[in-house]
N, C-alpha and C positions, 0 to 999 in steps of 0.2 A: 504494499499499500503505499503511495506517494507520501511524503512528509507534510505535515502542516495542513490537514484537510485537503490534499490533492492540489493545493496551490504552489507547494514547494516554496513557500515565502518566508524570508527573514526580514525583520524590520526593526527599526529603532524610532522612538519617539523621544521629544525633548521639549520642554516649556522653555522657550527662549525668551530672556529678559530683554526683549526689544520689540518695537512695534513691527507689523508684518511688511510695511514699506521698506524698512531698513533691513529685514532678512532677506526679502526678495532682491534687493539690490545687491546684497552681500553674495547670494547665491549666484545672481546672473552676471554679475560685474567684476566679482573678485574671487573667482574659483580657485586660482592659482594660491591664493592665501590660506585655504582651509581645506581643500579637497581630500587631501591625504595627510594621515597622521605623521607629524614631524618625528624624526629627521628626513622622511621622505619628501620629495618636491614634486609639483606638477608643473608641466610645460604645456600650455593650452596651444594647440595648432590651429584649431578651429571650432567654432561652436555657433550654430544657426539654430535659434530656438523657434523654428517654424516647423509644422509637419513635413517630414521628408528632408530637413535640414541635416547637414553633416556635424558631427562632434567628433573631434579627434584630439588626443592628448597622450602625453607620455609622463608616466609616473616614474620617478627615479628614487632608488634606495641609496643608503650611504655607503654601500658597499659595490656600487656600480650596476646594481640590478636595474633593469628597465622592464616596465610593463606598458605596452602600447595598447590604448583603448580607442576603437573607433566604432561608431554606429550612427543611427539616425534618431531624430526627434519623432515621436508619434503623435504627441498632444501637448499643447500649451494652453493653460487658462491663465492669462497674466495675473500675478499676485496670488495664485491659489495652487497650481498644480503644473508639473512637468512629468511626461512619460517619454523615455528613451529605451531603445534595445540595441544590442550589439548583433542582432540576428542579421541586419543588413549593413551593408556599407553604402556610402552616397550613391544615388541612382538606383536605389533598390536591389544592389547586387547582393545575393545571398552571402552570409558569412557563417563561421562556426558560432553558433548561438550559445551564450552562456547565461544571459539574464534579460529580464525586462525591469528597468528601474523606474520607480515612481516616487516623486517628492511632492509632499502635500504641505501647504501653509494654511493654517486656520487662525484667523484673529481672535484673540482673548483680551479685549482691553487694550492696553499697553504693551501686552506680551503676544507670543506667537506659539501656537502649538505646531511643532514641526514634525513631520514623519516621513522617514526614508524607508522604502522597502525594496527588495529584489526578489522576483519571481524567477525561477529556474526551469530550464526545459527538461531536466532529469533529475532523478533522485541523486545520481553521481555528482552533478555540478552543484546540487544543493549541499550536499555533505561537503564538497570541496571548499565552498565559499564559507561554511561554518568553521571548518578546520583551518582556513586561512585567518580566522579572527574576525569575521564580520562584525559581531556584536561590539567587540572592543574597538575596531578600526572605525566603523561608522559611527559609534558613540563619540570617539575622540574627534573625529571630522565634524560632528554636530557641536561639540564644544568650541571648536575652532571656528565654525561658522557663527556662533553666538558671539564671540569675541569681536569678529569683524563687524557683525550687524550692531553691536553696541557702540563701536567706534563710529559707525556711519551715523547711527541716531544721535550721538553726542555732538557730532560735527553739524548736524542739521539743527539741533536745539541751540547751538552756541551763537 
């Protein structure tokens, strides 16, 4: 039986101490600052937040590791939701699929409920992502996103 009620979904939630506009700006405009847990870094090659738009980046580890990520945007609801997959490259060219990522932003007064989730094509990729440290890694990234969003909110309020 597939993991997690047949969705093979892993997710993290965080109540971010920043308004939704600042969180959205941090997510969409400052990805290189928060995307992967330090000391890893992210080089953003391209990100087109329109259905069919390309996202390409390279995550680099402290020991020379490189993880190239490429995929397409499936859905964007400005200020609320982004859905992306690596099952295709730009131009709808099929690729070796790993996941469908969904990032949701819900306003809660002057805070934001952030939810990032990954649905996997197989039990194997689900388990692989768990073993890679999904919960810790995406949790640390959410903390880093919050720091960027708070900085943006403070700049706007100043």
